[in-house]
N, C-alpha and C positions, 0 to 999 in steps of 0.2 A: 387895574387889578380885577381879577375875576373872583366872584364869591365862591367859596368852597362848600361842597356838600358834606354833611355830617357823615363820617365814616360808619358810625353805628347804623344810620339809616340805610346806607348802601348795603351793608352786610345783611341787614334784615330782609331787604328785597331779594338779595341773592339766595338766602335760605328759603324764602317762599318759592322762588323759581325752581330751586333744586327739589324741594318737597313736591312740587307739582309734577315733576318728571321722575318719579320713582321708577326704578327698573322693574320689569315684570318678574314675578317669581318664576324660576326655571321649571319647565315642564320636562319630565323624564322622557327619554326616547324609548323606554321599555313599555311593553303592553301594560295597561292600567288594570291589572287583575285586582279584584276586591272581594272580600268576604261579605256576607249579608251585613255584619256589623260595620265593616268598612264603608259600605255603600250608605248606610244610615248616617255614619259620621260625616261623609262628604256632603250628603244632603243637608245635614245640620249646619255645617260650615257655609254652604251656599246660602241657606236661609239667613244666617248671621251676616254674611257679606251683603246680601240684599238689604237687610235692615240697616246696616251701617251706611250703605250708599244712600238710602232714603233719608236717614237722619242727617247725613252731611248736606243733602240738598235742602232739607227743611230748615236747618239751623241758620241759614242766612246765605248771603252771596258766597260764591266760590272764592272770591277775593279775600273774604274775611277769614277763611280757614282752608287754605289750599291743601294743607297736609292731610287733614281728615278726608277730604274728597279724593285726593290722590291715593291714599292708602285703601279706601273703600273701593275705588275703581280697580286698582290692582288686584285686590283680593277677590272681587267679583269676577274678573277675567280668569283668574287662576282656578277658582272653584267651579266656574261654569265649564271650563275646558276639562277639568278632572271628571266632572259629572258626565259630560258628553262622551268622554272616552272610556268610562268605567265599564269593565267586563265582569259582571257578576259570576263568580264561580261558586255554585251551590255545593254544599257538602255532598260527598260521594260515599258510597258504601265502603266500609273499612276493609281493604284487601291486604292489610299488613305492611303496605309500603308508605313511606313518607310522602305526603302530598300537600298541595296548597290548601291552607285552612286548617291543616292538622298540626299535631304537635310531635316533637321528637325529643327523646332524652338520650344524651350521650354521656359516656364516661371517658374522661381524658386519661392519658398515660400517667399523670401525676395524681390520679384518684379523684379529681374533681368531677362531680356529676352536675350536669346542667340540662334544663328542659326549655325548649323554645317552641313557639307557635309560628308557623310560616304564614305570613299575611301580605297584604298589598303595601306598597311604598308609603302611602299617606297614613296608614294605621300602624306602621312599625314603631315599636318603642322598646329597644333592647333592655332598658332599665326595668321594664315591666314584663320582660320575657317573650317579646314578639320581635321577629326579624322579617325584613322584606324578602320576598321571593327572589330578588335579584342580588341579595347579599352573598358573599363568598360562603358563609355557613350554609345557607339554604341551597345553594348550587351544589355543595358537596354532599348533602344528605338526601336531596330529592330522589325519589324512586328506590331508595335503599330500604333494607328491612332489619329487624332485630338480629344482632350478631354480625352485621356487616361492619367492616373497618372503613373509616374515612379519614381524610386529612383535613384538619381544621386549624387554621392559623399556624400552619407548618408543623403541627403535632398530630400524631395518630390518636384516633378516638374510636370507641366502639358504640354502635347504636344499641341501647339497652331497652328502649321502649318506643313504641309508635302509637299515636292516638289520633 
């Protein structure tokens, strides 16, 4: 009869192996347009990823905490790629049209008024009022001016302010 290995021990090893093979964070196929604030945020994330990578190396052997090293390595690859591909779009003179880095206020058919800032993908936060330049909303309003009608989420809306 052969001795059996503990099932708990086997599963722990499997979890470590899985953690060491974290999938890369997906990189968008769209141009990586960034505002000055977005570039600063990417650089801060890159610095944080470098620090986490260094900390994971210093804390001991890779075998003792493969999850921390895998996560740090994955984040470092992602933020390095995002920084390398970043295309800084400096603020331009206000010509009255919705543009990258600017804001737009719309009024929907049901009377709801909303204001959004058009930003890069990594800095977009709809809950805080910013949307990515590749979002359907941004695509609908880019280049438009006050008084223009647009279709947003299948509903008609009017642009009431551009900033």
